[in-house]
Structures are given as C-alpha cells and as structure tokens.
Backbone and ligand atoms as CSV (ligand in chain L), in Angstrom:
chain,resi,resn,atom,element,x,y,z
A,1,MET,N,N,48.490,66.219,95.481
A,1,MET,CA,C,48.653,66.608,96.884
A,1,MET,C,C,48.146,65.496,97.819
A,2,SER,N,N,48.886,65.187,98.841
A,2,SER,CA,C,48.478,64.110,99.750
A,2,SER,C,C,47.270,64.519,100.577
A,3,ALA,N,N,46.608,63.530,101.135
A,3,ALA,CA,C,45.444,63.835,102.017
A,3,ALA,C,C,45.856,64.735,103.147
A,4,HIS,N,N,47.037,64.498,103.692
A,4,HIS,CA,C,47.523,65.332,104.797
A,4,HIS,C,C,47.655,66.788,104.322
A,5,ALA,N,N,48.219,66.980,103.162
A,5,ALA,CA,C,48.417,68.332,102.634
A,5,ALA,C,C,47.047,69.005,102.367
A,6,LEU,N,N,46.091,68.195,101.905
A,6,LEU,CA,C,44.758,68.773,101.650
A,6,LEU,C,C,44.103,69.232,102.964
A,7,HIS,N,N,44.249,68.458,104.007
A,7,HIS,CA,C,43.685,68.892,105.297
A,7,HIS,C,C,44.380,70.137,105.797
A,8,MET,N,N,45.708,70.207,105.620
A,8,MET,CA,C,46.455,71.388,106.068
A,8,MET,C,C,46.083,72.582,105.186
A,9,GLN,N,N,45.836,72.333,103.917
A,9,GLN,CA,C,45.423,73.437,103.020
A,9,GLN,C,C,44.094,74.021,103.498
A,10,ARG,N,N,43.206,73.153,103.923
A,10,ARG,CA,C,41.929,73.615,104.449
A,10,ARG,C,C,42.124,74.441,105.731
A,11,ALA,N,N,43.010,73.957,106.586
A,11,ALA,CA,C,43.303,74.695,107.829
A,11,ALA,C,C,43.871,76.090,107.502
A,12,LEU,N,N,44.735,76.135,106.485
A,12,LEU,CA,C,45.315,77.441,106.086
A,12,LEU,C,C,44.261,78.369,105.512
A,13,GLU,N,N,43.325,77.767,104.779
A,13,GLU,CA,C,42.230,78.532,104.186
A,13,GLU,C,C,41.396,79.199,105.311
A,14,LEU,N,N,41.096,78.397,106.329
A,14,LEU,CA,C,40.329,78.907,107.481
A,14,LEU,C,C,41.087,80.053,108.167
A,15,ALA,N,N,42.385,79.857,108.331
A,15,ALA,CA,C,43.222,80.870,108.981
A,15,ALA,C,C,43.210,82.155,108.152
A,16,LYS,N,N,43.303,82.019,106.848
A,16,LYS,CA,C,43.357,83.200,105.972
A,16,LYS,C,C,42.049,83.987,106.029
A,17,LEU,N,N,40.935,83.256,106.160
A,17,LEU,CA,C,39.623,83.913,106.232
A,17,LEU,C,C,39.525,84.804,107.490
A,18,GLN,N,N,40.203,84.415,108.571
A,18,GLN,CA,C,40.143,85.193,109.787
A,18,GLN,C,C,41.295,86.193,109.910
A,19,ALA,N,N,42.234,86.125,109.002
A,19,ALA,CA,C,43.406,86.993,109.109
A,19,ALA,C,C,42.990,88.463,109.171
A,20,GLY,N,N,43.609,89.199,110.084
A,20,GLY,CA,C,43.285,90.610,110.252
A,20,GLY,C,C,42.170,90.854,111.265
A,21,ARG,N,N,41.563,89.794,111.770
A,21,ARG,CA,C,40.435,89.958,112.712
A,21,ARG,C,C,40.773,89.428,114.086
A,22,THR,N,N,42.018,89.015,114.282
A,22,THR,CA,C,42.342,88.317,115.545
A,22,THR,C,C,43.250,89.132,116.469
A,23,GLY,N,N,43.201,90.477,116.282
A,23,GLY,CA,C,43.952,91.348,117.184
A,23,GLY,C,C,45.458,91.064,117.163
A,24,GLN,N,N,46.053,90.980,118.361
A,24,GLN,CA,C,47.489,90.696,118.491
A,24,GLN,C,C,47.834,89.256,118.186
A,25,ASN,N,N,46.826,88.414,118.290
A,25,ASN,CA,C,47.088,86.980,118.114
A,25,ASN,C,C,47.095,86.621,116.634
A,26,PRO,N,N,47.889,85.614,116.278
A,26,PRO,CA,C,47.883,85.154,114.891
A,26,PRO,C,C,46.575,84.440,114.602
A,27,SER,N,N,46.129,84.486,113.367
A,27,SER,CA,C,44.956,83.727,112.956
A,27,SER,C,C,45.394,82.301,112.601
A,28,VAL,N,N,44.895,81.359,113.356
A,28,VAL,CA,C,45.290,79.960,113.216
A,28,VAL,C,C,44.105,79.168,112.686
A,29,GLY,N,N,44.375,78.182,111.864
A,29,GLY,CA,C,43.320,77.268,111.403
A,29,GLY,C,C,43.588,75.886,111.957
A,30,CYS,N,N,42.517,75.153,112.256
A,30,CYS,CA,C,42.658,73.807,112.802
A,30,CYS,C,C,41.569,72.887,112.211
A,31,VAL,N,N,41.992,71.735,111.738
A,31,VAL,CA,C,41.072,70.722,111.218
A,31,VAL,C,C,41.312,69.453,112.023
A,32,ILE,N,N,40.220,68.788,112.447
A,32,ILE,CA,C,40.348,67.557,113.227
A,32,ILE,C,C,39.683,66.402,112.494
A,33,ILE,N,N,40.423,65.351,112.365
A,33,ILE,CA,C,39.994,64.151,111.649
A,33,ILE,C,C,39.929,63.010,112.659
A,34,ASP,N,N,38.908,62.183,112.576
A,34,ASP,CA,C,38.861,61.067,113.547
A,34,ASP,C,C,39.714,59.912,113.093
A,35,ARG,N,N,39.771,58.846,113.886
A,35,ARG,CA,C,40.696,57.746,113.615
A,35,ARG,C,C,40.356,57.015,112.300
A,36,ASN,N,N,39.137,57.222,111.797
A,36,ASN,CA,C,38.759,56.604,110.512
A,36,ASN,C,C,38.908,57.527,109.320
A,37,GLY,N,N,39.492,58.718,109.580
A,37,GLY,CA,C,39.733,59.620,108.473
A,37,GLY,C,C,38.561,60.550,108.142
A,38,GLN,N,N,37.540,60.551,108.988
A,38,GLN,CA,C,36.395,61.432,108.772
A,38,GLN,C,C,36.670,62.797,109.423
A,39,ARG,N,N,36.303,63.875,108.732
A,39,ARG,CA,C,36.504,65.201,109.312
A,39,ARG,C,C,35.482,65.419,110.420
A,40,LEU,N,N,35.968,65.720,111.610
A,40,LEU,CA,C,35.112,65.912,112.769
A,40,LEU,C,C,34.750,67.378,112.962
A,41,SER,N,N,35.727,68.234,112.702
A,41,SER,CA,C,35.552,69.615,113.104
A,41,SER,C,C,36.643,70.500,112.475
A,42,GLU,N,N,36.341,71.741,112.338
A,42,GLU,CA,C,37.363,72.698,111.872
A,42,GLU,C,C,37.000,74.070,112.456
A,43,ALA,N,N,38.024,74.875,112.615
A,43,ALA,CA,C,37.799,76.203,113.215
A,43,ALA,C,C,39.014,77.094,112.952
A,44,ALA,N,N,38.789,78.377,113.107
A,44,ALA,CA,C,39.887,79.337,113.074
A,44,ALA,C,C,39.809,80.146,114.348
A,45,THR,N,N,40.884,80.846,114.672
A,45,THR,CA,C,40.943,81.738,115.821
A,45,THR,C,C,39.742,82.678,115.808
A,46,GLY,N,N,39.143,82.920,116.970
A,46,GLY,CA,C,37.981,83.798,117.065
A,46,GLY,C,C,38.309,85.251,116.870
A,47,ASP,N,N,37.298,86.055,116.673
A,47,ASP,CA,C,37.484,87.493,116.543
A,47,ASP,C,C,38.180,88.067,117.776
A,48,GLY,N,N,39.169,88.931,117.549
A,48,GLY,CA,C,39.908,89.483,118.660
A,48,GLY,C,C,40.984,88.555,119.213
A,49,GLY,N,N,41.077,87.348,118.647
A,49,GLY,CA,C,42.156,86.452,119.044
A,49,GLY,C,C,41.754,85.334,119.990
A,50,ARG,N,N,40.486,85.310,120.414
A,50,ARG,CA,C,40.005,84.235,121.305
A,50,ARG,C,C,38.638,83.789,120.862
A,51,PRO,N,N,38.243,82.557,121.098
A,51,PRO,CA,C,39.152,81.449,121.534
A,51,PRO,C,C,40.167,81.103,120.463
A,52,HIS,N,N,41.161,80.334,120.854
A,52,HIS,CA,C,42.125,79.812,119.894
A,52,HIS,C,C,41.430,78.772,119.026
A,53,ALA,N,N,41.982,78.567,117.838
A,53,ALA,CA,C,41.375,77.675,116.834
A,53,ALA,C,C,41.195,76.241,117.358
A,54,GLU,N,N,42.252,75.710,118.026
A,54,GLU,CA,C,42.162,74.319,118.491
A,54,GLU,C,C,41.085,74.175,119.550
A,55,GLN,N,N,40.980,75.220,120.394
A,55,GLN,CA,C,39.973,75.219,121.476
A,55,GLN,C,C,38.555,75.184,120.858
A,56,LEU,N,N,38.340,75.996,119.821
A,56,LEU,CA,C,37.046,76.033,119.170
A,56,LEU,C,C,36.721,74.711,118.456
A,57,ALA,N,N,37.729,74.203,117.751
A,57,ALA,CA,C,37.505,72.963,117.005
A,57,ALA,C,C,37.180,71.809,117.951
A,58,LEU,N,N,37.843,71.764,119.103
A,58,LEU,CA,C,37.617,70.675,120.027
A,58,LEU,C,C,36.313,70.859,120.794
A,59,ALA,N,N,35.852,72.106,120.921
A,59,ALA,CA,C,34.633,72.366,121.682
A,59,ALA,C,C,33.394,71.844,120.944
A,60,ASN,N,N,33.534,71.675,119.624
A,60,ASN,CA,C,32.373,71.317,118.793
A,60,ASN,C,C,32.114,69.827,118.647
A,61,ILE,N,N,32.963,68.999,119.256
A,61,ILE,CA,C,32.843,67.570,119.002
A,61,ILE,C,C,32.497,66.790,120.270
A,62,PRO,N,N,31.841,65.663,120.151
A,62,PRO,CA,C,31.497,64.861,121.335
A,62,PRO,C,C,32.760,64.387,122.047
A,63,VAL,N,N,32.714,64.318,123.367
A,63,VAL,CA,C,33.845,63.874,124.160
A,63,VAL,C,C,34.227,62.470,123.684
A,64,GLY,N,N,35.513,62.247,123.484
A,64,GLY,CA,C,35.988,60.919,123.108
A,64,GLY,C,C,36.055,60.685,121.609
A,65,SER,N,N,35.401,61.537,120.812
A,65,SER,CA,C,35.360,61.261,119.383
A,65,SER,C,C,36.678,61.512,118.671
A,66,ALA,N,N,37.582,62.276,119.279
A,66,ALA,CA,C,38.856,62.576,118.647
A,66,ALA,C,C,39.961,61.607,119.093
A,67,VAL,N,N,39.607,60.654,119.952
A,67,VAL,CA,C,40.618,59.721,120.462
A,67,VAL,C,C,41.224,58.922,119.305
A,68,GLY,N,N,42.553,58.954,119.192
A,68,GLY,CA,C,43.233,58.263,118.100
A,68,GLY,C,C,43.196,59.020,116.767
A,69,GLY,N,N,42.666,60.226,116.798
A,69,GLY,CA,C,42.541,61.020,115.575
A,69,GLY,C,C,43.753,61.919,115.310
A,70,THR,N,N,43.574,62.760,114.305
A,70,THR,CA,C,44.654,63.606,113.849
A,70,THR,C,C,44.198,65.068,113.782
A,71,ALA,N,N,45.053,65.985,114.207
A,71,ALA,CA,C,44.763,67.399,114.075
A,71,ALA,C,C,45.750,68.037,113.107
A,72,TYR,N,N,45.280,68.972,112.332
A,72,TYR,CA,C,46.103,69.763,111.414
A,72,TYR,C,C,46.021,71.215,111.896
A,73,VAL,N,N,47.149,71.752,112.286
A,73,VAL,CA,C,47.166,73.103,112.855
A,73,VAL,C,C,48.214,73.954,112.089
A,74,THR,N,N,47.801,75.160,111.729
A,74,THR,CA,C,48.677,75.970,110.875
A,74,THR,C,C,49.865,76.547,111.619
A,75,LEU,N,N,49.744,76.644,112.952
A,75,LEU,CA,C,50.848,77.192,113.773
A,75,LEU,C,C,50.949,76.323,115.017
A,76,GLU,N,N,52.149,76.150,115.502
A,76,GLU,CA,C,52.395,75.323,116.695
A,76,GLU,C,C,51.376,75.646,117.808
A,77,PRO,N,N,50.693,74.642,118.299
A,77,PRO,CA,C,49.702,74.911,119.365
A,77,PRO,C,C,50.375,75.483,120.636
A,78,CYS,N,N,49.718,76.440,121.286
A,78,CYS,CA,C,50.360,77.118,122.385
A,78,CYS,C,C,50.678,76.173,123.559
A,79,ARG,N,N,51.811,76.481,124.205
A,79,ARG,CA,C,52.239,75.706,125.363
A,79,ARG,C,C,51.553,76.217,126.617
A,80,GLN,N,N,51.305,77.507,126.629
A,80,GLN,CA,C,50.808,78.162,127.822
A,80,GLN,C,C,49.927,79.320,127.389
A,81,ARG,N,N,48.977,79.704,128.220
A,81,ARG,CA,C,48.150,80.842,127.893
A,81,ARG,C,C,48.491,81.999,128.798
A,82,SER,N,N,48.207,83.212,128.334
A,82,SER,CA,C,48.437,84.397,129.173
A,82,SER,C,C,47.395,84.438,130.277
A,83,THR,N,N,46.259,83.790,130.062
A,83,THR,CA,C,45.249,83.646,131.129
A,83,THR,C,C,45.458,82.265,131.784
A,84,ASP,N,N,44.601,81.929,132.753
A,84,ASP,CA,C,44.830,80.613,133.380
A,84,ASP,C,C,44.043,79.476,132.681
A,85,GLU,N,N,43.594,79.776,131.467
A,85,GLU,CA,C,42.928,78.738,130.678
A,85,GLU,C,C,43.896,77.638,130.275
A,86,ALA,N,N,43.358,76.479,129.961
A,86,ALA,CA,C,44.201,75.370,129.464
A,86,ALA,C,C,44.782,75.763,128.099
A,87,SER,N,N,46.025,75.399,127.873
A,87,SER,CA,C,46.635,75.713,126.597
A,87,SER,C,C,46.123,74.741,125.512
A,88,CYS,N,N,46.334,75.119,124.275
A,88,CYS,CA,C,45.854,74.273,123.176
A,88,CYS,C,C,46.611,72.936,123.168
A,89,SER,N,N,47.892,72.972,123.506
A,89,SER,CA,C,48.598,71.680,123.517
A,89,SER,C,C,47.989,70.777,124.566
A,90,GLN,N,N,47.641,71.309,125.715
A,90,GLN,CA,C,46.998,70.531,126.758
A,90,GLN,C,C,45.648,69.972,126.285
A,91,ARG,N,N,44.895,70.806,125.605
A,91,ARG,CA,C,43.587,70.389,125.110
A,91,ARG,C,C,43.691,69.247,124.090
A,92,LEU,N,N,44.721,69.362,123.228
A,92,LEU,CA,C,44.937,68.294,122.233
A,92,LEU,C,C,45.300,66.987,122.891
A,93,VAL,N,N,46.123,67.105,123.949
A,93,VAL,CA,C,46.505,65.890,124.706
A,93,VAL,C,C,45.258,65.287,125.382
A,94,ASP,N,N,44.479,66.133,126.023
A,94,ASP,CA,C,43.270,65.664,126.734
A,94,ASP,C,C,42.262,65.016,125.792
A,95,ALA,N,N,42.210,65.503,124.568
A,95,ALA,CA,C,41.240,64.974,123.588
A,95,ALA,C,C,41.680,63.583,123.079
A,96,GLY,N,N,42.911,63.209,123.366
A,96,GLY,CA,C,43.370,61.884,122.982
A,96,GLY,C,C,43.854,61.724,121.551
A,97,LEU,N,N,44.213,62.853,120.943
A,97,LEU,CA,C,44.700,62.799,119.560
A,97,LEU,C,C,45.992,61.976,119.485
A,98,ALA,N,N,46.156,61.256,118.375
A,98,ALA,CA,C,47.336,60.414,118.231
A,98,ALA,C,C,48.417,61.110,117.414
A,99,HIS,N,N,47.999,62.057,116.560
A,99,HIS,CA,C,48.913,62.622,115.590
A,99,HIS,C,C,48.579,64.092,115.390
A,100,VAL,N,N,49.562,64.949,115.378
A,100,VAL,CA,C,49.312,66.377,115.095
A,100,VAL,C,C,50.278,66.848,114.029
A,101,PHE,N,N,49.715,67.411,112.969
A,101,PHE,CA,C,50.503,68.027,111.899
A,101,PHE,C,C,50.547,69.522,112.172
A,102,ILE,N,N,51.739,70.098,112.121
A,102,ILE,CA,C,51.930,71.522,112.379
A,102,ILE,C,C,52.644,72.107,111.176
A,103,ALA,N,N,52.086,73.197,110.611
A,103,ALA,CA,C,52.722,73.759,109.443
A,103,ALA,C,C,54.035,74.481,109.774
A,104,THR,N,N,53.964,75.305,110.848
A,104,THR,CA,C,55.191,76.064,111.181
A,104,THR,C,C,55.211,76.325,112.703
A,105,ARG,N,N,56.384,76.636,113.224
A,105,ARG,CA,C,56.553,76.816,114.659
A,105,ARG,C,C,56.186,78.225,115.103
A,106,ASP,N,N,55.818,78.343,116.362
A,106,ASP,CA,C,55.446,79.636,116.974
A,106,ASP,C,C,56.651,80.173,117.747
A,107,PRO,N,N,57.138,81.332,117.333
A,107,PRO,CA,C,58.310,81.907,118.029
A,107,PRO,C,C,57.934,82.624,119.332
A,108,HIS,N,N,56.604,82.813,119.549
A,108,HIS,CA,C,56.202,83.558,120.750
A,108,HIS,C,C,56.529,82.760,122.002
A,109,PRO,N,N,57.036,83.449,123.067
A,109,PRO,CA,C,57.484,82.754,124.266
A,109,PRO,C,C,56.375,81.858,124.897
A,110,LEU,N,N,55.102,82.301,124.821
A,110,LEU,CA,C,54.027,81.487,125.419
A,110,LEU,C,C,53.598,80.373,124.484
A,111,GLY,N,N,53.780,80.579,123.216
A,111,GLY,CA,C,53.337,79.588,122.257
A,111,GLY,C,C,54.386,78.514,122.082
A,112,SER,N,N,55.607,78.918,121.975
A,112,SER,CA,C,56.680,78.028,121.669
A,112,SER,C,C,56.879,76.953,122.745
A,113,GLY,N,N,57.117,75.727,122.317
A,113,GLY,CA,C,57.278,74.631,123.272
A,113,GLY,C,C,56.049,73.731,123.294
A,114,GLY,N,N,54.972,74.186,122.614
A,114,GLY,CA,C,53.752,73.363,122.576
A,114,GLY,C,C,54.017,72.025,121.915
A,115,MET,N,N,54.903,72.046,120.920
A,115,MET,CA,C,55.231,70.837,120.185
A,115,MET,C,C,55.920,69.833,121.085
A,116,THR,N,N,56.837,70.309,121.908
A,116,THR,CA,C,57.522,69.448,122.864
A,116,THR,C,C,56.525,68.822,123.827
A,117,ARG,N,N,55.601,69.629,124.267
A,117,ARG,CA,C,54.618,69.142,125.217
A,117,ARG,C,C,53.773,68.039,124.625
A,118,LEU,N,N,53.393,68.194,123.345
A,118,LEU,CA,C,52.588,67.168,122.668
A,118,LEU,C,C,53.414,65.882,122.535
A,119,ARG,N,N,54.679,66.065,122.169
A,119,ARG,CA,C,55.550,64.922,121.959
A,119,ARG,C,C,55.758,64.173,123.266
A,120,GLU,N,N,55.932,64.911,124.342
A,120,GLU,CA,C,56.152,64.292,125.650
A,120,GLU,C,C,54.928,63.463,126.089
A,121,ALA,N,N,53.764,63.876,125.559
A,121,ALA,CA,C,52.522,63.153,125.907
A,121,ALA,C,C,52.303,61.939,124.998
A,122,GLY,N,N,53.255,61.718,124.094
A,122,GLY,CA,C,53.208,60.525,123.255
A,122,GLY,C,C,52.503,60.758,121.917
A,123,ILE,N,N,52.211,62.004,121.592
A,123,ILE,CA,C,51.566,62.314,120.306
A,123,ILE,C,C,52.633,62.384,119.210
A,124,GLU,N,N,52.316,61.782,118.076
A,124,GLU,CA,C,53.233,61.834,116.955
A,124,GLU,C,C,53.121,63.194,116.295
A,125,ILE,N,N,54.257,63.837,116.009
A,125,ILE,CA,C,54.257,65.171,115.469
A,125,ILE,C,C,54.852,65.158,114.061
A,126,ASP,N,N,54.224,65.935,113.179
A,126,ASP,CA,C,54.753,66.098,111.857
A,126,ASP,C,C,54.824,67.580,111.571
A,127,LEU,N,N,56.030,68.099,111.497
A,127,LEU,CA,C,56.225,69.548,111.323
A,127,LEU,C,C,56.638,69.892,109.907
A,128,GLY,N,N,56.030,70.961,109.388
A,128,GLY,CA,C,56.576,71.534,108.153
A,128,GLY,C,C,55.718,71.331,106.898
A,129,ILE,N,N,54.574,70.640,107.043
A,129,ILE,CA,C,53.726,70.460,105.862
A,129,ILE,C,C,53.127,71.820,105.458
A,130,LEU,N,N,53.292,72.214,104.218
A,130,LEU,CA,C,52.875,73.523,103.700
A,130,LEU,C,C,53.459,74.711,104.499
A,131,ARG,N,N,54.637,74.492,105.008
A,131,ARG,CA,C,55.270,75.539,105.820
A,131,ARG,C,C,55.438,76.885,105.109
A,132,GLU,N,N,55.757,76.832,103.822
A,132,GLU,CA,C,55.983,78.084,103.103
A,132,GLU,C,C,54.742,78.973,103.125
A,133,ASP,N,N,53.575,78.333,102.916
A,133,ASP,CA,C,52.301,79.076,102.947
A,133,ASP,C,C,52.065,79.685,104.330
A,134,ALA,N,N,52.336,78.879,105.339
A,134,ALA,CA,C,52.109,79.314,106.714
A,134,ALA,C,C,53.069,80.460,107.076
A,135,ASP,N,N,54.335,80.310,106.693
A,135,ASP,CA,C,55.320,81.336,107.004
A,135,ASP,C,C,54.945,82.670,106.347
A,136,GLN,N,N,54.373,82.577,105.173
A,136,GLN,CA,C,53.932,83.775,104.479
A,136,GLN,C,C,52.747,84.412,105.225
A,137,LEU,N,N,51.815,83.575,105.644
A,137,LEU,CA,C,50.635,84.050,106.391
A,137,LEU,C,C,51.045,84.737,107.704
A,138,TYR,N,N,52.081,84.186,108.342
A,138,TYR,CA,C,52.497,84.688,109.677
A,138,TYR,C,C,53.683,85.646,109.625
A,139,ALA,N,N,54.032,86.131,108.438
A,139,ALA,CA,C,55.220,87.012,108.318
A,139,ALA,C,C,55.130,88.216,109.271
A,140,ASP,N,N,53.963,88.869,109.300
A,140,ASP,CA,C,53.809,90.064,110.167
A,140,ASP,C,C,53.868,89.660,111.631
A,141,PHE,N,N,53.194,88.555,111.986
A,141,PHE,CA,C,53.210,88.069,113.353
A,141,PHE,C,C,54.617,87.734,113.807
A,142,PHE,N,N,55.358,87.028,112.961
A,142,PHE,CA,C,56.741,86.669,113.317
A,142,PHE,C,C,57.570,87.922,113.517
A,143,ALA,N,N,57.349,88.914,112.660
A,143,ALA,CA,C,58.128,90.144,112.771
A,143,ALA,C,C,57.810,90.885,114.072
A,144,SER,N,N,56.520,90.862,114.466
A,144,SER,CA,C,56.144,91.561,115.694
A,144,SER,C,C,56.683,90.865,116.910
A,145,VAL,N,N,56.734,89.530,116.892
A,145,VAL,CA,C,57.313,88.777,118.020
A,145,VAL,C,C,58.802,89.081,118.090
A,146,ALA,N,N,59.466,89.108,116.956
A,146,ALA,CA,C,60.898,89.366,116.935
A,146,ALA,C,C,61.224,90.739,117.497
A,147,SER,N,N,60.355,91.719,117.282
A,147,SER,CA,C,60.617,93.076,117.748
A,147,SER,C,C,60.306,93.232,119.246
A,148,GLU,N,N,59.439,92.324,119.776
A,148,GLU,CA,C,59.083,92.392,121.212
A,148,GLU,C,C,60.103,91.674,122.084
A,149,THR,N,N,60.661,90.609,121.517
A,149,THR,CA,C,61.524,89.722,122.300
A,149,THR,C,C,62.959,90.209,122.184
A,150,PRO,N,N,63.599,90.511,123.306
A,150,PRO,CA,C,64.985,90.993,123.254
A,150,PRO,C,C,65.954,89.942,122.703
L,1,ZN,ZN,ZN,46.312,78.119,121.759
C-alpha cells in the first residue's frame, strides 16, 4: 500500500470510530501531513456532527505549519456551511495546503463543490483513493441525501 493510501486508511479509521455519533452529518476523518511528510494532525467529525474533521485537525496545529502540506479527507470537504462559519474547503485553502486527497465526493448540496473550490485556489486534488471503503462507510448518508434532494 502506498504512503498516500496508508494516510487515507488512517483517516478512514478515524471516521469509522466516530460513525454513528455525528447526528445528521457524515463522520469524516482527516489527516494532515506537513511538506516534509511528517504527520501534523488528525481528527474526525465531532460528536453531533460538529466541528467538522478538517476544522478540528487544522485547529490543533501552529499557524503556517501546514503550508505546502497534504491533507487526506475521507469525504469531499464542504463548500459551504449551513451556519456562517468558514467552510472546510476555505479552511484548507487558508492553511496553505498544496495537495488534498479525497476518498469520495459529497452529494450533499452544501458539501458538493468543495473540490472545485480547492482546485480553483490552486490546490492539487487527488480523488478516489480507497473510494470503495469510503463509499461503504457513507452508504447510509448517501441514501439519506438522495431521498432529501428532489
Ligand atoms: Zn466541512
């Protein structure tokens, strides 16, 4: 398994540990690696669905330490929040990450489009690493989104 897959596997592990405790929100895992390949931080979605995993992972590290680094996220980082908080895609851009690996896309209207936003900010995106595992983890979430969205 490649180093990238190992980091994503860890992110999935974190997400699975929180599964069932995040309310309506999917349980997401996030691992952040600095530009030298050192693990800086990791997190999963908080109890009840907040904070989001990326938000928690980025909150734990010194400002500037993730510049040029890589994030591994099990689900597409949100484009927009239902509250007026900054979205995860915005936070990843602000942290200066160079590369984001995403296991699978978010079909939710507020989540979807985060990938485009990251790409527009010049971040390199890699979609689909360990996607099958992620799709399995989010099967119920995907089904609930599909039933809500006309
Ligand atoms: Zn988010």
